[in-house]
C-alpha positions as CSV (number, residue, x, y, z in Angstrom):
1,X,0.0,0.0,0.0
2,X,2.7,2.6,0.8
3,X,4.4,1.9,-2.6
4,X,1.1,2.5,-4.4
5,X,0.3,5.8,-2.6
6,X,3.9,7.2,-2.8
7,X,4.0,8.0,-6.5
8,X,0.6,9.6,-6.3
9,X,1.6,11.8,-3.4
10,X,4.8,12.8,-5.1
11,X,2.9,13.8,-8.3
12,X,0.4,15.8,-6.3
13,X,3.2,17.5,-4.4
14,X,5.0,18.3,-7.6
15,X,1.8,19.8,-9.1
16,X,1.1,21.9,-6.0
17,X,4.7,23.1,-6.0
18,X,4.4,24.1,-9.7
19,X,1.1,25.9,-9.1
20,X,2.6,27.7,-6.1
21,X,5.7,28.7,-8.0
22,X,3.6,30.1,-10.9
23,X,1.6,32.2,-8.5
24,X,4.7,33.4,-6.7
25,X,6.5,34.3,-9.9
26,X,3.4,36.1,-11.2
27,X,3.2,38.2,-8.0
28,X,6.9,39.1,-8.2
29,X,6.7,40.0,-11.9
30,X,3.6,42.1,-11.3
31,X,5.4,44.1,-8.5
32,X,8.7,44.4,-10.4
33,X,7.1,45.7,-13.6
34,X,4.9,48.2,-11.7
35,X,8.0,49.5,-9.9
36,X,9.6,50.2,-13.2
37,X,6.7,52.5,-14.2
38,X,7.8,55.8,-12.7
39,X,6.6,59.2,-13.7
40,X,9.4,61.6,-14.5
41,X,9.3,64.8,-12.4
42,X,8.8,66.9,-15.5
43,X,5.6,65.0,-16.2
44,X,4.4,64.5,-12.7
45,X,0.9,65.8,-13.2
46,X,-2.7,64.5,-12.9
47,X,-2.9,63.0,-16.4
48,X,0.4,61.3,-16.1
49,X,-0.6,59.7,-12.8
50,X,-3.9,58.6,-14.4
51,X,-2.2,56.9,-17.4
52,X,0.2,55.2,-15.0
53,X,-2.8,53.8,-13.2
54,X,-4.1,52.5,-16.5
55,X,-0.8,50.8,-17.3
56,X,-0.5,49.3,-13.8
57,X,-4.0,47.8,-14.2
58,X,-3.2,46.5,-17.7
59,X,0.0,44.8,-16.5
60,X,-1.7,43.1,-13.6
61,X,-4.5,41.7,-15.9
62,X,-1.9,40.5,-18.4
63,X,0.4,38.8,-15.8
64,X,-2.4,37.0,-14.0
65,X,-4.1,35.9,-17.2
66,X,-0.9,34.3,-18.3
67,X,-0.5,32.8,-14.9
68,X,-4.0,31.3,-15.0
69,X,-3.3,29.7,-18.4
70,X,-0.1,28.2,-17.1
71,X,-1.8,26.9,-13.9
72,X,-4.6,25.2,-16.0
73,X,-1.9,23.7,-18.3
74,X,0.0,22.4,-15.2
75,X,-3.2,20.9,-13.8
76,X,-3.7,19.2,-17.3
77,X,-7.1,20.9,-17.7
78,X,-8.0,21.1,-21.4
79,X,-9.4,24.6,-21.9
80,X,-10.6,23.9,-25.5
81,X,-14.1,22.8,-24.3
82,X,-14.1,25.9,-22.1
83,X,-13.3,28.1,-25.1
84,X,-15.9,26.3,-27.2
85,X,-18.6,27.0,-24.7
86,X,-17.5,30.6,-24.1
87,X,-20.6,31.9,-25.7
88,X,-22.9,30.1,-23.3
89,X,-20.7,31.0,-20.4
90,X,-20.6,34.6,-21.5
91,X,-24.4,34.8,-21.5
92,X,-24.5,33.3,-18.0
93,X,-21.9,35.7,-16.7
94,X,-23.5,38.6,-18.4
95,X,-26.7,37.9,-16.6
96,X,-25.2,37.1,-13.2
97,X,-22.4,39.7,-13.2
98,X,-24.2,42.6,-14.9
99,X,-23.0,45.0,-12.1
100,X,-19.4,44.0,-12.5
101,X,-19.4,44.4,-16.3
102,X,-21.0,47.9,-15.9
103,X,-18.3,48.8,-13.4
104,X,-15.6,47.7,-15.8
105,X,-17.1,49.6,-18.8
106,X,-17.5,52.8,-16.7
107,X,-14.0,52.3,-15.4
108,X,-12.6,52.3,-18.9
109,X,-14.5,55.5,-19.8
110,X,-13.2,57.2,-16.6
111,X,-9.7,56.2,-17.3
112,X,-9.6,57.2,-21.0
113,X,-11.6,60.4,-20.9
114,X,-10.2,63.7,-19.8
115,X,-13.0,64.6,-17.4
116,X,-11.2,63.6,-14.2
117,X,-7.7,62.6,-13.2
118,X,-5.8,61.4,-10.2
119,X,-5.4,64.3,-7.8
120,X,-8.5,66.1,-8.9
121,X,-10.9,67.4,-6.2
122,X,-14.3,66.1,-7.1
123,X,-17.8,65.4,-5.7
124,X,-19.8,62.3,-6.5
125,X,-23.2,62.3,-4.8
126,X,-22.3,62.7,-1.0
127,X,-18.6,61.8,-1.5
128,X,-16.3,64.7,-1.8
129,X,-12.5,64.9,-1.8
130,X,-9.4,64.2,-3.8
131,X,-9.1,61.3,-6.2
132,X,-6.5,58.8,-5.0
133,X,-7.1,56.1,-7.6
134,X,-9.1,55.4,-10.7
135,X,-9.4,51.6,-11.2
136,X,-11.2,49.5,-13.7
137,X,-13.8,48.6,-11.0
138,X,-13.8,51.3,-8.4
139,X,-13.1,55.0,-7.9
140,X,-11.2,55.9,-4.7
141,X,-11.7,59.4,-3.1
142,X,-10.0,60.7,0.0
143,X,-12.2,63.2,1.9
144,X,-11.1,66.3,3.7
145,X,-11.3,64.6,7.1
146,X,-9.3,61.6,6.0
147,X,-12.3,59.4,5.2
148,X,-11.9,57.0,2.2
149,X,-14.8,56.6,-0.3
150,X,-14.6,53.5,-2.5
151,X,-17.3,53.9,-5.2
152,X,-18.1,51.3,-7.8
153,X,-17.6,52.8,-11.2
154,X,-21.1,51.8,-12.3
155,X,-22.5,54.2,-9.7
156,X,-20.5,57.2,-11.0
157,X,-23.2,58.9,-13.0
158,X,-22.6,62.6,-12.2
159,X,-19.3,64.1,-11.2
160,X,-18.6,67.7,-10.1
161,X,-14.9,68.4,-10.7
162,X,-13.6,71.4,-8.8
163,X,-10.0,71.2,-10.0
164,X,-10.5,72.4,-13.5
165,X,-11.3,75.9,-12.4
166,X,-11.2,78.2,-9.4
167,X,-13.7,77.3,-6.6
168,X,-16.2,80.0,-5.9
169,X,-17.8,79.7,-2.4
170,X,-20.5,81.6,-0.6
171,X,-20.1,82.0,3.2
172,X,-23.4,83.1,4.9
173,X,-23.3,84.9,8.2
174,X,-26.5,85.2,10.3
175,X,-26.9,88.6,12.1
176,X,-29.7,90.1,14.1
177,X,-31.8,92.5,11.9
178,X,-31.5,95.4,14.3
179,X,-27.7,95.7,13.8
180,X,-26.1,98.6,11.9
181,X,-25.9,97.2,8.4
182,X,-23.1,99.5,7.2
183,X,-21.0,98.7,10.3
184,X,-21.7,95.0,9.8
185,X,-20.7,94.9,6.1
186,X,-17.6,96.9,6.9
187,X,-16.6,94.4,9.6
188,X,-17.1,91.5,7.0
189,X,-15.0,93.4,4.5
190,X,-12.2,93.9,7.1
191,X,-12.3,90.2,7.7
192,X,-11.7,89.6,4.0
193,X,-8.7,91.9,4.0
194,X,-7.2,90.1,7.0
195,X,-7.9,86.8,5.3
196,X,-5.9,88.1,2.3
197,X,-2.9,88.7,4.6
198,X,-2.9,85.3,6.2
199,X,0.5,83.7,5.7
200,X,-0.8,80.2,5.2
201,X,-3.8,80.9,2.9
202,X,-3.0,84.1,1.0
203,X,-1.3,82.3,-1.8
204,X,-4.5,80.2,-2.4
205,X,-6.9,83.2,-2.7
206,X,-7.8,84.7,-6.1
207,X,-9.3,88.0,-7.1
208,X,-13.1,88.3,-6.6
209,X,-13.4,88.2,-2.8
210,X,-16.3,90.4,-1.8
211,X,-19.2,91.0,0.6
212,X,-22.3,90.6,-1.5
213,X,-24.6,92.1,1.1
214,X,-27.9,91.0,2.5
215,X,-29.0,87.6,1.1
216,X,-32.4,87.4,2.9
217,X,-34.4,88.3,5.9
218,X,-35.7,85.6,8.3
219,X,-39.0,85.7,10.1
220,X,-37.3,85.2,13.4
221,X,-35.6,88.6,13.3
222,X,-32.4,87.6,11.5
223,X,-30.8,88.6,8.3
224,X,-28.3,86.6,6.3
225,X,-25.2,88.4,4.9
226,X,-23.2,86.7,2.3
227,X,-19.4,86.8,1.6
228,X,-17.9,85.5,-1.6
229,X,-14.5,83.7,-1.5
230,X,-12.5,82.5,-4.5
231,X,-9.9,79.9,-3.6
232,X,-8.4,76.5,-4.5
233,X,-10.9,73.6,-4.5
234,X,-9.1,71.5,-1.8
235,X,-8.9,74.5,0.6
236,X,-12.5,75.6,0.5
237,X,-13.3,74.3,4.0
238,X,-10.1,75.6,5.6
239,X,-10.6,79.1,4.1
240,X,-14.2,79.3,5.1
241,X,-13.4,78.3,8.7
242,X,-10.7,81.0,8.8
243,X,-13.0,83.6,7.4
244,X,-15.8,82.9,9.9
245,X,-13.3,83.2,12.7
246,X,-12.1,86.6,11.4
247,X,-15.7,87.7,11.0
248,X,-16.5,86.7,14.6
249,X,-13.4,88.6,15.9
250,X,-14.4,91.7,14.0
251,X,-18.0,91.4,15.2
252,X,-16.8,91.2,18.8
253,X,-14.6,94.3,18.3
254,X,-17.6,96.3,16.9
255,X,-20.1,94.8,19.3
256,X,-22.2,93.3,16.5
257,X,-24.6,90.5,17.5
258,X,-24.8,87.3,15.5
259,X,-28.2,85.9,14.8
């Protein structure tokens, strides 16, 4: 009995070793080839990083497709019947994996079109932040607070891209209606001037900052005054917080009461 089982065990061990070796080699080749794809500093921009992502994904698909073929060959699995029945299998997969196929198709469009790129600051539904990765299946966005959004490409229907232009932002300040309006507007304008002198943010502010005036009156005795800020997309939240802080300081100095 030991003599009968030994050759079988050796054959199985050899097959497992070959399969493991193929997988290991595929992983190493995938990592090595992707390491060789480096973006020159002179071309280190959003489009270059996006095309690098496409090339990385293509390399991975090619390497593991070849590895799968070699594994099937090692296991002595004849793939001819599989190829012959590819039509039937394709229909079945199309029905059962409709979402996956949609993600892949949308991923190709996202990767090849010039609408978004790695590093752009975008908004997709409730997800807002900087694009970290555009894959064939998912879109990865890093939010302002560090949160990570991983969105299936098939769900990316409408994208707001803030990085292709300056970001215009309205900051509304509630004030009691009985306050001196001229004094209040002057205080908000002074806050804008102070914001323009901020060492950390001044380089990211663009012409067009202004106090628009009274936006509306509320029935509870408040009025809403609006300030307009033009800044870089990724710094909208930081600039708005700083402006509100400066407005509050100026209101305190002029004894203006917030609503």
